[in-house]
N, C-alpha and C positions, 0 to 999 in steps of 0.2 A: 613434701606430697604433690604428685602427678593432679595436673590439671587439664582441665577438656576446655577445648575452644568449639564454639558452637557458629554455626553462620548466624548471623546479624541480621537484625530486621533495619536495613538501608536506606527503607522510602518506603511511606504510607502504604503502598498498593504492592510490595514485594512479599511474594510469596514464594519463592525458591532463589538463588543463586546460583551463578556457573563460574567453577576457581579456571580464568581466563590463563594468569600463572602464579608460580611460585617465587618467591622472592628469598625464600631459605630453605634450605632441605634440612635431613634429618640430621642430626649430629651437630647442626649450627646451635652456637649458645647466644639467645636470644633474650633480648631487655624489652621493659614497656618503652613504648614510643617506635620500635622499630615497625617497619611495614612488610606483614609478611606474604602476602598475594594480590594479585588485582581480581576483583570481583564484577563481575558483568550480571546489573541487577536488569530491571523491567526500562529503565529509564537512562543510565549511565553505566561505564567502567568504574569502578572507584577501589582503593586501595584499602583493603584489610590490617588497620592497627593492632599491635599485638600489646595486650595489660599486663604481661604476667613473664616476669624471670625464672630464666633455667634453660636447660634444651632442649631443644624440639624434637621430641621421641618419634612421632609416628604424624604423618599424613595420610587422611582416611580418604579423602579425596583427589582423582589425577588431575592434570590441565586438562579441561573441557567438560570438565565432570558437573551434574548437576546435581543440587541438594535444597531440600525446603530449608527456610528459615525453623534457625533452633537443633539442624541436626551438627553430629560432630565432623568436623574438619579436621582437628589435630588433637594432640595432646603436647603438653608440656612438662620438665619434670626434671629430675636429676637424671646425668649417665645414668644408665644401667640397672635405674627404676623399673620394677615392674608394672605394666599396666593395664593388666589383660583383662581386670575387676571393671575398670571405666570402658572396654570396648564390649565388653557382656551386657554392661547397663546403659548404653546409647541409644538416642533414640537412631531406629532406622533411617538411614539414607536414601533417596530415589536414587534409581538404577542410572548408573553415567551413560548420558548422552551429548552426544560434541554437537556442538549449535554446529549448522553450515556443511556439516560433513555432505557430499554429496554423492549421490548411486545412481549411476548411468546405465542405463537397461535398452540393451540392443538387441532386435531380431534381426536374424539372416536371412529369415527368407525373401524371395525376391516378389513383391509387389507383382509384376507382372512376368510369367516365363512364356517359352516358347509353346505355341499350343497352336495345331490342326483343326480349320477348319472345312468341314468337307460339303462340297457341293454333292447334293445326293439326286441320285438319278431318279429313285425308288417310282415316284410320281410322274412319271415321263411315261406316255403310252408309248411303250415298244415291244418289239418280240425279240425275246430274247437272245436268237442270233444277231437280229441289229444291235443288243447293248455287246455284246461278246465283242460283233466287229468296233466298234466303238471306242471301245476300250482297247482295244489293240492300236489301233489309229491313231487314240487320242484325241478322241474328238469329242464335248463336247454336244449330248445328245439334245439337252435343251437351245438347241442354234439349229439344229435342223426340225422342218416341216414334213411332216408326217404323208404320205399319199395312200395309206391303210383306210380299212374300215375308221370312223370318227378321228381322223387323225393320228393314225396308228402308224409309226416309223416302223419300218421293212429294211429287211437288208438292203434290197437296190438305194434306198434312199442316204442310208450311210455311205455307200459304196461311190452314190455321184454326187454327193453335198462337195459344193464345194465353198471355201472357207471366204466372207466378206470382207475387206481391208482392215476393217475395225478387229477383228479376229485372224488374221492370216497368220498371227506369229502361232507357231506349234501348243498345244496345249501341253502342261505339265500335269503331274499326279495332280490328283482334284481335292489337295488342300493348299493353304495359303498362310505360309507361315509369320508369325506376329515377330516384331522385334523383340528381344529380350531387354526388359528395365528392373536393373537390380539397383534396390534401394532397402535402406532397413527404418524400421519402426524402435524411435527411443525417446526417452524422455529423462530429466534430471528432476531429482528429490532432495531439496534442501531443510536439516532440521529446523526447528521453528524456532527463532529466538527468546529468551525471554520478555524482549519488546515486545515484540510481536503478539505472543500468547497474549500480554495482559492487553493489548489494545484490543487484541479480539474477544477477549473476554469482555472489556468494558463496554465497549461500544457496543456488543450483544444485547448487555445488560441494559445500557441506554435502550438503545431500540425499541427494545421489546416490553419493559418498563416505564417508562417515561413516556405518554400519546403526545408525540409532537404533531403540531401544525405549523406552515410555511406562511411567511408574507414576504411580498418581492414590491422592491420600490427601485423606480428610475431615476438616477440623481444626476443635474448637470456638472460636471468636474472641472468646466473652463475657470472659474474663476480660483481653485483650488491648483490646480494645473501652473496658473500663472501667478500665485503666491508663493508657488515652493521653487518656481524658478526663482524671485526676488529672493525667498530665505536662503539658496544656496550660493549666493551671492557675499553673504555677511556668514553664512554659520561656517566652524570650522569643519563639524562633519556635514557630509552630504545625505540630506533629508529624502526621503522617497514619499511619495502618496501615500504609500500603507504607513509610514510615522505619522502622519498629519490624520490619517483615517483614526487610528489608535485614538489620538488626542480628543478627537473629535466623538468618537463612542465613550469614552472617559466623561466628556461633559454631558451628555445627553445622558450616561446614566445618575451622574450626580442629579439634576432635571428629573427621569425619571425611574426613581430609587427601586418601582416596585419590579423594575426589569431585573436588579440588580440583587438575585434572591435562590433559594436552593431549597430544594424539597427534601424534607427529612424524616418520611413516613407519618410520624403522629404531630410534625410540627412543622410551618415555612419559618427561613430565617430571611430575613431581611438586611443586608449586609450595609453597614456606612461607609466603611470603606473599600474601597475600587480597585480592584486588580485586575488586568485584562493579562489573560492567555495568549500568546499569538503562537500557532499552529506554526511546526518547522519542520519540514519533509527532510530527514536524514535514511541512510542505507536501508536501515532495519526499520521503517515507519517511520510514524510519524509522532513526536516530541511536542509539548508544551511549556515552555518558558513562560516565566509570567512577570509581567513590569508591574509592579506591585507600586499603590498610591499612582495612579498614573495620571489622574486627575490635577495632582499639585507638580506633573511636571511640565517643564518648558520641552516644547515639540523637539529641541537642539538634547535635551537630556535623553529622550524617549528614543528619538533615534541611535545615538550611540551607545545606546541600555542593548535594545533591540538586539544590534549587530553584534555586542560581544555574545550576550545571550545563544545568540543563533551560531556563532563559530563554536561556542563550548558546548553545544548540543552536538555538532557536528563531527565535534571530537571525543565526545562522550566524558566531558568535564564540567558535568553540569555538576552542582551539589543539590541535596534534597530540597532543601532552601529555595531553590530555583526554579523549579517545575511544578511549587506546592502550593497552594492556597489560592487559586486562580477562582473569581467570582463572576466572571463573563469572558468569552471566546473568539477569538474570530480566526477566521480560517479564509486565506486570500491565494485566489489560483490563478488570480488577473494576467501575471507575470508569465504563464504558461498559457494567454490569450481564449482563456475559457469564458464566455459569454455568460453563463451565471448558472450555479448548483444549488444544492439543497445540502448542509453539513447536517452529521447527526451529532446532536447536543454532546458536552462533552462534562459528565459528572462532577462536581456536585452542582455544577452551573446548571440555572433554567432557560439560558438561550448559548445560543451560537450563530455568528452573521458570520453568511458565506458571500465572498465580495468577488466579483467577477472584474474582466475587464473594462476600463475606459476606450471606448470606440467611437469614432465619428460619425454621427448619427444625424438624420434632418430632423428639425423639431420646428414647431410654431412656435411664434415669439412676439405677442405684439401685432397679430394678422398678418405677419411676414414668414418665411420660410427662412432658417436658417441651417447653418451646419454646427455641430457642438459637439462636445468629447462626454458622453452619456456614460455611467457607470450602472450596471442592475446588482443591488445588494438581496440578499434572501437572509429572513430572521427567522431561523426554528426555535419554536416557543414550547417548552413543556407544560401540556394543557392544564399540568392539578395546580401547576403557581401562577403561571401569566396568562392570563386573558387574549383575546383579541384586539382589545381597545389600549391595553397595556403598552402590548407590541409595537400597535401601528401607533401612538405617540411618541415611543421610542424613537420610531424608522420617521416620521416629522420633523422631530429635533435634531437629529442626525442630516437630513435631508438639510434643514436650514442650515447646518452649519459648514455643511462640506460647499453650499452653492452660495454662502458668504461667510468664507473663513477667517474676515477681519473679527467676526463675532468672537473668536474663542483668544482675542486676545483683551476683550475688556467683561 
């Protein structure tokens, strides 16, 4: 008996999927474990595994088609079997849309075309005969001083007019031709990807439902930068400043557990485990792979894991378990030279830390001026869960650890 294959829910936030490619075609014999298709979810491109034995009788969605979760995408059964009843009773799929399809619109209308500009003599006081003679001779009446009543120009004024050196060239018709500039108005429209749809929806919900407030602090990074240099002399993986920040944040949350929390509507969840989401920019938007139990891992371990997760994110190979379960998020734009910024909270977290670049800054220390590498961080807090005192205490701990990184080892 023929069976329907529906679009599965491949992540906790997935509401629809796009068929990137079909790896089987109608008429192929398939068995459990075969990969039917590649599906783009809101966070990754994943393989759709088959669990039914038989023949692929029907493909309901073409490549590039978008369908909601639980909508029919294929039918498997015996060769020649009638499956029309399954089609009639199946949930309706969403209209097909092709992600990244571009629409280019151009307008051939010139921005500026040649247009005459008239020098109007109608306001010049002159007799009709003087105007007629001036027109025949190509003389601009505005250049002539009239000898008639109230400065009125008469015929003899035109006939006796001698052009000055500035206007010695014979006058042409009373128009000035502008050069024709040909240009086109154009734009490109790109269909919104599944990832971008979810980013837009979740961040809009976060910004409009969670009352954000922000706390900014400056941190002297001289000792952390020096410690990183020493670590890289022994570490098998190259440790970045961001890897040290992840570790410092995890330890700060251990000391300030109220910042490691979530708003659940009718209750607040205080997480005992510490899973740090690390925002990674990819072509389609932003994805947040998660370093789980970060407080229990060495900096070298965190470094290797972050690099592996970032590479999988960029190639859309992340598995759901690798981008779910965050309790706190870090967004670092320091590598782009951004001094400071504020980030939107990444649900279900109650806080997100925005990290800027470490830059040479003049500071006062023990009554003397010196140059230090100073980094600004901004903590965005959900005021329903985290109060100013809690957020401030977290930042004070973070500052202490980064300005004295040896404390992370004891």
